[in-house]
KEFITI-725793 format. One record per residue: residue number from 1; z, y, x of N, C-alpha, C in turn. Coordinates in steps of 0.1 Angstrom, whole numbers, plus 5000, padded with zeros to 4 digits. Last residue first. Layout:
<nodes>
> marvex  nZ  nY  nX  caZ  caY  caX  cZ  cY  cX
> NUM  Z  Y  X  Z  Y  X  Z  Y  X
...
</nodes>
This chain:
<nodes>
> marvex  nZ  nY  nX  caZ  caY  caX  cZ  cY  cX
> 326  5012  4794  5159  5023  4787  5149  5035  4784  5154
> 325  4986  4812  5162  5002  4809  5166  5009  4803  5158
> 324  4961  4828  5152  4961  4811  5158  4978  4802  5162
> 323  4959  4849  5143  4957  4846  5159  4958  4834  5163
> 322  4974  4842  5119  4962  4850  5117  4954  4846  5132
> 321  5001  4833  5122  4990  4826  5121  4974  4830  5118
> 320  5013  4855  5126  5010  4850  5139  5001  4837  5136
> 319  5018  4867  5099  5013  4875  5111  5006  4866  5123
> 318  5034  4848  5086  5020  4855  5079  5011  4861  5091
> 317  5053  4836  5100  5046  4826  5088  5034  4834  5082
> 316  5061  4852  5117  5062  4840  5123  5050  4833  5109
> 315  5065  4880  5105  5059  4875  5113  5056  4863  5121
> 314  5090  4869  5083  5072  4874  5079  5062  4872  5090
> 313  5111  4862  5103  5099  4851  5096  5088  4855  5088
> 312  5116  4889  5111  5111  4879  5120  5103  4867  5113
> 311  5104  4913  5089  5117  4907  5093  5106  4895  5102
> 310  5098  4947  5086  5091  4934  5088  5099  4923  5093
> 309  5116  4961  5081  5101  4963  5071  5093  4952  5074
> 308  5135  4959  5100  5136  4958  5085  5125  4955  5078
> 307  5121  4963  5125  5125  4948  5118  5132  4946  5108
> 306  5124  4993  5127  5108  4985  5118  5111  4972  5117
> 305  5140  5010  5130  5145  5001  5119  5135  4993  5115
> 304  5125  5027  5154  5136  5018  5158  5141  5009  5146
> 303  5102  5039  5137  5099  5027  5147  5113  5020  5147
> 302  5111  5057  5122  5097  5051  5117  5099  5039  5125
> 301  5128  5073  5136  5135  5068  5124  5119  5059  5117
> 300  5111  5081  5158  5127  5069  5158  5133  5067  5145
> 299  5093  5095  5146  5089  5080  5153  5100  5075  5157
> 298  5105  5125  5143  5096  5114  5130  5098  5097  5134
> 297  5118  5127  5167  5127  5123  5155  5120  5117  5145
> 296  5094  5130  5182  5106  5120  5186  5117  5116  5172
> 295  5084  5151  5168  5077  5138  5170  5085  5128  5172
> 294  5101  5172  5174  5097  5168  5164  5092  5153  5159
> 293  5103  5172  5206  5114  5168  5197  5111  5165  5180
> 292  5072  5179  5209  5083  5169  5217  5093  5163  5205
> 291  5075  5205  5199  5064  5193  5190  5070  5180  5195
> 290  5099  5228  5184  5095  5219  5198  5087  5208  5194
> 289  5111  5233  5162  5099  5239  5166  5093  5232  5178
> 288  5135  5218  5164  5124  5214  5156  5111  5221  5157
> 287  5150  5239  5174  5147  5225  5179  5136  5221  5177
> 286  5158  5257  5154  5148  5265  5163  5144  5248  5172
> 285  5161  5242  5120  5167  5248  5135  5159  5250  5143
> 284  5153  5238  5097  5150  5249  5101  5156  5251  5117
> 283  5158  5211  5092  5142  5212  5099  5142  5226  5101
> 282  5179  5204  5080  5180  5206  5096  5167  5214  5097
> 281  5175  5196  5054  5184  5205  5060  5184  5211  5070
> 280  5152  5178  5055  5150  5190  5050  5163  5199  5050
> 279  5161  5156  5069  5153  5165  5075  5156  5179  5069
> 278  5179  5144  5046  5190  5152  5060  5175  5161  5072
> 277  5159  5141  5035  5169  5150  5027  5176  5152  5041
> 276  5148  5120  5051  5138  5131  5048  5149  5141  5041
> 275  5166  5100  5057  5164  5108  5066  5155  5120  5062
> 274  5168  5087  5027  5180  5095  5036  5179  5106  5046
> 273  5145  5077  5032  5148  5087  5020  5160  5096  5023
> 272  5145  5060  5054  5136  5070  5049  5138  5083  5043
> 271  5164  5043  5044  5166  5051  5053  5160  5060  5055
> 270  5152  5030  5020  5163  5039  5016  5163  5048  5029
> 269  5135  5017  5035  5128  5025  5025  5140  5037  5024
> 268  5153  4999  5048  5145  5008  5054  5137  5019  5047
> 267  5164  4983  5025  5171  4992  5032  5161  5004  5040
> 266  5139  4973  5013  5144  4980  5005  5151  4992  5015
> 265  5131  4954  5035  5125  4966  5033  5132  4976  5025
> 264  5160  4936  5032  5156  4943  5045  5147  4959  5042
> 263  5158  4921  5009  5164  4932  5010  5162  4939  5021
> 262  5152  4893  5027  5150  4896  5013  5163  4909  5013
> 261  5143  4874  5046  5142  4889  5048  5149  4897  5035
> 260  5123  4849  5031  5133  4855  5041  5131  4869  5041
> 259  5094  4844  5025  5106  4835  5019  5118  4838  5024
> 258  5072  4859  5029  5079  4852  5037  5087  4842  5034
> 257  5066  4867  5002  5057  4858  5006  5064  4851  5021
> 256  5089  4881  4997  5087  4873  4989  5078  4862  4996
> 255  5086  4904  5018  5098  4894  5020  5097  4880  5009
> 254  5062  4916  5012  5061  4911  5025  5074  4900  5023
> 253  5055  4921  4983  5047  4918  4994  5051  4913  5006
> 252  5082  4925  4972  5072  4915  4969  5060  4910  4977
> 251  5093  4943  4991  5096  4929  4990  5088  4922  4983
> 250  5077  4967  4983  5072  4961  4998  5079  4946  4998
> 249  5084  4971  4957  5071  4965  4957  5068  4957  4974
> 248  5115  4978  4967  5109  4968  4961  5097  4966  4960
> 247  5106  5004  4981  5112  4988  4989  5111  4977  4980
> 246  5093  5022  4962  5081  5015  4975  5090  5003  4982
> 245  5119  5022  4947  5108  5017  4941  5096  5011  4955
> 244  5133  5037  4968  5136  5023  4962  5128  5018  4959
> 243  5117  5064  4967  5118  5052  4980  5121  5038  4976
> 242  5122  5069  4941  5110  5066  4944  5107  5056  4959
> 241  5152  5076  4943  5145  5064  4936  5130  5058  4937
> 240  5148  5096  4966  5156  5082  4966  5149  5073  4960
> 239  5136  5115  4947  5130  5109  4959  5136  5098  4965
> 238  5154  5116  4923  5141  5111  4922  5132  5110  4933
> 237  5175  5128  4939  5174  5119  4933  5162  5107  4927
> 236  5165  5152  4946  5169  5141  4957  5169  5126  4953
> 235  5156  5166  4926  5147  5163  4934  5153  5154  4943
> 234  5166  5157  4892  5166  5164  4905  5161  5157  4915
> 233  5168  5140  4871  5177  5138  4877  5176  5148  4889
> 232  5147  5152  4851  5162  5151  4845  5171  5149  4859
> 231  5123  5161  4869  5132  5171  4858  5144  5167  4852
> 230  5119  5134  4881  5124  5147  4888  5130  5159  4882
> 229  5106  5118  4867  5121  5116  4870  5129  5129  4876
> 228  5082  5118  4867  5089  5114  4855  5103  5117  4857
> 227  5076  5122  4896  5075  5132  4886  5080  5131  4874
> 226  5081  5096  4905  5090  5110  4911  5089  5118  4899
> 225  5069  5074  4895  5082  5075  4895  5089  5087  4892
> 224  5041  5073  4892  5044  5070  4887  5064  5072  4884
> 223  5033  5100  4910  5026  5100  4895  5039  5091  4886
> 222  5045  5092  4936  5046  5104  4929  5043  5105  4913
> 221  5037  5064  4939  5052  5069  4934  5052  5081  4927
> 220  5008  5066  4941  5015  5061  4929  5030  5063  4932
> 219  5007  5085  4961  5004  5092  4951  5008  5084  4942
> 218  5017  5069  4982  5025  5084  4976  5018  5087  4965
> 217  4999  5050  4983  5013  5049  4977  5018  5058  4975
> 216  4976  5064  4995  4976  5060  4976  4991  5056  4974
> 215  4986  5072  5016  4984  5083  5006  4985  5078  4995
> 214  4993  5057  5043  4994  5054  5029  4995  5061  5016
> 213  5005  5089  5056  5002  5073  5060  5001  5070  5045
> 212  5000  5113  5051  4992  5112  5064  4994  5095  5063
> 211  5016  5129  5034  5004  5135  5037  4996  5129  5046
> 210  5039  5117  5031  5037  5120  5018  5016  5125  5021
> 209  5050  5103  5053  5048  5098  5039  5042  5102  5029
> 208  5050  5128  5071  5040  5116  5074  5040  5109  5063
> 207  5059  5148  5061  5047  5150  5061  5039  5133  5063
> 206  5088  5140  5064  5080  5147  5047  5064  5143  5047
> 205  5089  5140  5088  5090  5126  5082  5084  5127  5066
> 204  5069  5158  5108  5082  5156  5098  5078  5143  5094
> 203  5047  5160  5122  5059  5163  5130  5069  5165  5120
> 202  5017  5138  5129  5028  5140  5120  5040  5147  5127
> 201  4995  5125  5146  5001  5141  5142  5014  5147  5135
> 200  4997  5101  5137  4999  5103  5150  5008  5119  5147
> 199  4983  5095  5116  4998  5096  5113  5002  5103  5126
> 198  4955  5104  5106  4960  5107  5119  4976  5111  5116
> 197  4955  5094  5074  4951  5106  5079  4961  5111  5092
> 196  4947  5072  5050  4956  5069  5062  4948  5082  5075
> 195  4927  5075  5034  4941  5071  5026  4952  5072  5038
> 194  4900  5096  5032  4910  5091  5039  4921  5088  5035
> 193  4889  5106  4998  4894  5107  5010  4898  5099  5020
> 192  4867  5114  4973  4876  5103  4981  4883  5108  4991
> 191  4854  5122  4950  4859  5130  4962  4871  5120  4968
> 190  4825  5109  4939  4838  5109  4937  4843  5115  4952
> 189  4800  5104  4941  4804  5117  4935  4817  5119  4933
> 188  4789  5086  4955  4784  5083  4939  4792  5096  4933
> 187  4796  5087  4980  4781  5085  4981  4777  5090  4964
> 186  4824  5085  4980  4816  5099  4979  4801  5100  4976
> 185  4821  5058  4979  4824  5063  4968  4822  5075  4968
> 184  4821  5055  5009  4809  5046  5000  4812  5052  4984
> 183  4838  5067  5018  4826  5071  5024  4818  5065  5013
> 182  4859  5048  5010  4858  5063  5007  4845  5071  5011
> 181  4853  5026  5021  4855  5025  5010  4855  5043  5005
> 180  4855  5032  5049  4845  5027  5044  4842  5030  5026
> 179  4886  5032  5050  4876  5044  5051  4861  5045  5047
> 178  4893  5007  5043  4895  5017  5034  4886  5030  5036
> 177  4887  4994  5068  4875  4989  5056  4883  4999  5042
> 176  4900  5010  5088  4883  5010  5087  4877  5007  5072
> 175  4924  5017  5086  4916  5028  5087  4901  5022  5091
> 174  4935  4995  5072  4938  5011  5067  4931  5020  5069
> 173  4919  4971  5084  4921  4978  5067  4923  4991  5066
> 172  4917  4975  5110  4908  4968  5099  4906  4972  5088
> 171  4939  4988  5119  4926  4996  5124  4913  4986  5114
> 170  4958  4966  5111  4957  4982  5108  4943  4990  5108
> 169  4950  4947  5126  4948  4943  5111  4950  4958  5106
> 168  4955  4956  5153  4940  4951  5149  4942  4951  5134
> 167  4984  4959  5148  4974  4970  5154  4960  4969  5148
> 166  4995  4936  5146  4994  4943  5136  4984  4956  5137
> 165  4985  4924  5173  4980  4918  5160  4980  4928  5149
> 164  4996  4939  5190  4987  4941  5193  4982  4935  5175
> 163  5021  4931  5186  5020  4944  5184  5006  4947  5185
> 162  5021  4904  5192  5023  4909  5175  5023  4922  5175
> 161  5016  4902  5218  5009  4899  5213  5007  4901  5192
> 160  5040  4916  5229  5025  4923  5228  5018  4917  5222
> 159  5060  4896  5221  5061  4912  5214  5046  4917  5215
> 158  5053  4877  5235  5054  4877  5219  5054  4889  5214
> 157  5056  4885  5260  5043  4882  5256  5039  4881  5241
> 156  5082  4885  5261  5073  4898  5267  5062  4896  5259
> 155  5092  4860  5257  5097  4868  5247  5083  4884  5250
> 154  5064  4832  5264  5077  4843  5265  5080  4850  5257
> 153  5044  4816  5260  5049  4817  5249  5065  4827  5254
> 152  5006  4824  5277  5022  4816  5271  5029  4822  5260
> 151  4983  4831  5267  4986  4830  5283  5006  4826  5284
> 150  4977  4830  5244  4968  4817  5251  4976  4819  5266
> 149  4980  4856  5236  4995  4845  5228  4987  4832  5239
> 148  4963  4875  5248  4976  4873  5252  4984  4863  5249
> 147  4941  4865  5230  4939  4862  5245  4954  4860  5250
> 146  4948  4875  5206  4945  4859  5208  4946  4853  5225
> 145  4944  4901  5212  4961  4896  5212  4958  4880  5209
> 144  4919  4902  5216  4928  4906  5224  4940  4900  5223
> 143  4911  4898  5189  4908  4889  5200  4912  4890  5214
> 142  4922  4920  5181  4929  4907  5173  4923  4899  5184
> 141  4905  4943  5192  4925  4939  5191  4928  4924  5188
> 140  4884  4935  5180  4889  4936  5193  4901  4935  5201
> 139  4891  4943  5151  4889  4927  5156  4887  4924  5171
> 138  4893  4970  5155  4905  4963  5147  4903  4947  5157
> 137  4867  4980  5163  4881  4982  5171  4894  4972  5169
> 136  4851  4975  5141  4853  4969  5152  4862  4973  5163
> 135  4866  4991  5123  4868  4980  5121  4867  4968  5131
> 134  4863  5013  5136  4874  5012  5135  4877  4999  5133
> 133  4835  5016  5128  4840  5018  5142  4853  5012  5144
> 132  4836  5016  5099  4828  5004  5107  4835  5010  5120
> 131  4846  5042  5095  4855  5033  5091  4846  5020  5100
> 130  4829  5062  5105  4840  5060  5114  4846  5048  5113
> 129  4808  5053  5092  4803  5052  5103  4820  5048  5111
> 128  4817  5064  5064  4816  5052  5064  4813  5046  5080
> 127  4823  5090  5068  4836  5083  5068  4831  5069  5070
> 126  4793  5099  5075  4805  5102  5084  4811  5090  5086
> 125  4788  5094  5050  4778  5084  5059  4789  5086  5073
> 124  4799  5116  5035  4804  5102  5031  4798  5095  5044
> 123  4797  5142  5040  4805  5137  5052  4808  5120  5044
> 122  4795  5156  5006  4790  5155  5019  4801  5144  5026
> 121  4783  5134  4977  4792  5146  4984  4793  5143  4997
> 120  4760  5128  4954  4764  5127  4969  4773  5135  4973
> 119  4763  5127  4919  4756  5136  4929  4764  5132  4944
> 118  4779  5117  4896  4773  5133  4894  4771  5138  4910
> 117  4792  5095  4896  4776  5094  4890  4768  5110  4891
> 116  4827  5104  4887  4813  5091  4891  4803  5093  4887
> 115  4844  5127  4879  4835  5131  4884  4820  5117  4890
> 114  4868  5107  4871  4858  5115  4865  4846  5117  4865
> 113  4878  5101  4894  4865  5093  4890  4861  5097  4876
> 112  4903  5114  4896  4890  5116  4912  4877  5110  4902
> 111  4921  5106  4880  4913  5116  4878  4900  5119  4887
> 110  4937  5084  4890  4923  5083  4886  4913  5095  4881
> 109  4951  5080  4923  4942  5091  4915  4930  5087  4902
> 108  4955  5057  4939  4962  5057  4925  4959  5073  4920
> 107  4932  5037  4963  4942  5051  4957  4944  5050  4944
> 106  4915  5018  4963  4928  5015  4967  4934  5027  4963
> 105  4884  5011  4944  4894  5017  4951  4909  5014  4951
> 104  4877  4990  4925  4868  4996  4936  4875  5003  4944
> 103  4893  4984  4900  4887  4973  4911  4880  4977  4922
> 102  4901  5007  4889  4911  4995  4891  4903  4989  4901
> 101  4878  5024  4890  4892  5029  4897  4898  5017  4899
> 100  4860  5011  4877  4856  5013  4889  4870  5016  4896
> 99  4872  5009  4851  4869  4994  4856  4866  4998  4872
> 98  4871  5034  4843  4884  5031  4848  4881  5018  4852
> 97  4844  5040  4843  4850  5051  4854  4865  5039  4857
> 96  4838  5025  4815  4831  5023  4832  4841  5029  4842
> 95  4858  5040  4802  4858  5027  4804  4852  5022  4820
> 94  4867  5072  4810  4857  5066  4800  4859  5051  4807
> 93  4904  5087  4803  4891  5081  4815  4880  5069  4809
> 92  4904  5100  4775  4909  5088  4785  4896  5089  4796
> 91  4915  5128  4758  4904  5124  4763  4909  5115  4774
> 90  4944  5136  4748  4931  5125  4740  4923  5123  4746
> 89  4970  5139  4773  4958  5141  4767  4951  5130  4757
> 88  4998  5126  4782  4994  5140  4772  4982  5143  4768
> 87  4988  5107  4799  4997  5105  4789  4997  5116  4780
> 86  4974  5102  4819  4966  5106  4808  4976  5108  4794
> 85  4994  5095  4838  4983  5107  4844  4976  5112  4825
> 84  5001  5072  4828  5010  5080  4832  5002  5094  4834
> 83  4980  5053  4826  4986  5060  4817  4995  5068  4816
> 82  4972  5051  4854  4964  5060  4847  4971  5059  4832
> 81  4999  5042  4864  4994  5057  4868  4982  5065  4862
> 80  4998  5017  4851  5006  5027  4852  5002  5040  4854
> 79  4974  5004  4858  4974  5009  4846  4986  5018  4846
> 78  4979  5004  4887  4969  5016  4881  4967  5016  4871
> 77  4999  4986  4891  5001  5000  4889  4993  5009  4887
> 76  4986  4963  4882  4995  4966  4875  5000  4982  4877
> 75  4969  4961  4910  4963  4965  4895  4972  4969  4885
> 74  4987  4960  4929  4980  4970  4929  4976  4974  4914
> 73  4999  4933  4916  5006  4944  4922  4996  4959  4919
> 72  4976  4917  4924  4978  4917  4912  4988  4932  4912
> 71  4969  4923  4952  4963  4925  4945  4965  4929  4928
> 70  4996  4907  4964  4994  4924  4964  4983  4928  4956
> 69  5001  4883  4953  5007  4893  4948  5002  4906  4950
> 68  4976  4869  4966  4978  4867  4950  4986  4878  4946
> 67  4988  4869  4995  4972  4874  4992  4969  4875  4975
> 66  5013  4860  4995  5011  4873  4996  4995  4880  4990
> 65  5003  4833  4988  5014  4839  4979  5011  4855  4980
> 64  4989  4827  5011  4986  4827  4998  4991  4833  4990
> 63  5010  4823  5029  4998  4836  5032  4993  4837  5017
> 62  5031  4806  5022  5030  4817  5026  5022  4827  5023
> 61  5020  4783  4991  5022  4786  5008  5023  4802  5009
> 60  5033  4783  4959  5024  4782  4967  5027  4782  4986
> 59  5054  4786  4945  5054  4771  4946  5042  4770  4959
> 58  5054  4812  4938  5065  4808  4943  5067  4795  4948
> 57  5035  4817  4922  5033  4816  4932  5040  4810  4943
> 56  5045  4816  4894  5035  4807  4899  5033  4805  4912
> 55  5064  4839  4897  5070  4825  4896  5059  4812  4899
> 54  5044  4862  4902  5053  4857  4909  5057  4843  4912
> 53  5030  4861  4876  5023  4858  4887  5033  4848  4897
> 52  5047  4868  4860  5047  4853  4859  5037  4850  4869
> 51  5057  4892  4869  5066  4881  4869  5063  4871  4870
> 50  5033  4910  4862  5039  4904  4875  5047  4895  4880
> 49  5034  4906  4837  5024  4903  4842  5027  4896  4854
> 48  5061  4918  4833  5059  4904  4826  5046  4900  4832
> 47  5062  4942  4847  5072  4933  4851  5070  4920  4845
> 46  5036  4954  4839  5039  4953  4854  5051  4940  4854
> 45  5039  4955  4810  5029  4947  4818  5031  4946  4831
> 44  5057  4973  4810  5061  4961  4806  5049  4950  4811
> 43  5044  4996  4819  5055  4991  4827  5058  4977  4822
> 42  5029  4998  4799  5025  4996  4810  5031  4990  4820
> 41  5044  5003  4776  5033  4991  4779  5030  4988  4793
> 40  5051  5029  4783  5060  5019  4781  5055  5008  4782
> 39  5026  5043  4783  5032  5043  4794  5043  5030  4794
> 38  5019  5039  4757  5009  5035  4765  5018  5032  4776
> 37  5042  5056  4744  5037  5037  4740  5028  5035  4750
> 36  5033  5078  4753  5044  5076  4756  5047  5064  4755
> 35  5002  5083  4739  5004  5086  4754  5020  5075  4759
> 34  4984  5069  4716  5001  5072  4718  5005  5071  4735
> 33  4963  5059  4722  4962  5073  4721  4976  5075  4722
> 32  4948  5032  4745  4959  5037  4734  4962  5053  4735
> 31  4936  5024  4770  4930  5031  4758  4938  5040  4746
> 30  4954  5014  4785  4949  5026  4788  4941  5032  4781
> 29  4955  4990  4773  4970  4996  4770  4964  5013  4774
> 28  4930  4977  4777  4935  4977  4765  4947  4991  4760
> 27  4936  4972  4804  4926  4982  4801  4927  4987  4785
> 26  4956  4952  4806  4958  4968  4809  4946  4976  4805
> 25  4946  4931  4794  4956  4937  4787  4958  4951  4792
> 24  4923  4930  4815  4918  4931  4800  4930  4936  4793
> 23  4938  4925  4837  4930  4939  4837  4925  4938  4823
> 22  4958  4903  4828  4962  4915  4833  4957  4928  4832
> 21  4936  4885  4830  4939  4885  4818  4947  4903  4816
> 20  4926  4884  4855  4914  4888  4844  4921  4889  4831
> 19  4948  4873  4867  4943  4885  4871  4931  4890  4860
> 18  4950  4848  4853  4962  4860  4852  4956  4871  4858
> 17  4924  4835  4862  4931  4836  4845  4939  4849  4847
> 16  4930  4837  4889  4917  4842  4885  4923  4844  4868
> 15  4952  4817  4892  4954  4830  4897  4942  4841  4891
> 14  4939  4795  4881  4947  4800  4879  4955  4814  4879
> 13  4917  4790  4900  4914  4793  4887  4924  4802  4877
> 12  4931  4788  4926  4921  4795  4924  4923  4799  4907
> 11  4946  4762  4918  4954  4776  4921  4943  4787  4916
> 10  4931  4741  4920  4928  4748  4908  4937  4756  4907
> 9  4934  4730  4943  4923  4735  4943  4920  4746  4933
> 8  4968  4737  4960  4959  4731  4948  4946  4735  4945
> 7  4980  4754  4977  4980  4740  4976  4972  4731  4970
> 6  4954  4777  4990  4966  4771  4981  4968  4760  4983
> 5  4957  4793  5023  4950  4788  5014  4959  4782  5003
> 4  4970  4807  5041  4962  4815  5037  4958  4808  5025
> 3  4978  4789  5055  4989  4795  5053  4984  4802  5042
> 2  4959  4780  5074  4958  4770  5063  4970  4777  5056
> 1  4959  4794  5097  4949  4800  5090  4951  4795  5075
</nodes>
């Protein structure tokens, strides 16, 4: 787990300074009355603030690099989606509600937080319980993956404990902690929902990426990239641009921390965009009414090129150390 620690103890202070600086500047930008100018400044903050952070962590360990970049990128994108959402509105999101949205929720719809403090919503406790159960399952899978890793180092065992580790981490974060978070905010009157909604039920790639898997990312690219571009560029160009931007963010979260595999996540997301466009042209064919064929189509596109999204070096220097494999 040493990979997730900084080289120098003072690195924590520097990272904290970067994060607080971006938060303060971003908060100021979201308060501006000139909507178009605030959107411009929010993107400028993304590139300058994110760039400065990136430059600093390039000299840090792989895991620590990832732990710093992801929260910083999320915060910068929170500023962008807030400025874009309220671009043409005189009434902005209240300061305390903005701070709760920016620091306390993974999703990317700031308007949800306008109802903060208006009374508890239904299913809050159910979401919290469901999330807790999935966290337990996730940690159990990590323990199992560590057990499998101790059995040997054959290629079959490597594949098995890698899959188990990914599954465990996904249960803990995607289906666990984020679901608990949704339940907690519903207690405070915010209509938060699961951000990962039964992805195995997807019968099209469009459904998977827009309605079931990482809805926060879908919200973000829709608000910040797709909607501003679709009027002038058209649906297909806006869609491809959105997926390319997703690829760029995954480069910063995956290949930059790993220090290898640059460009591969972008290719993965470009393939997804192309597949969705193809899907839109052929989905009316009777063959896609068959549930097995529809799911085969979806998960073939998702799984077969998965090594583009998670290059071997990322698995070696980021994923395996979590279960003690070096």
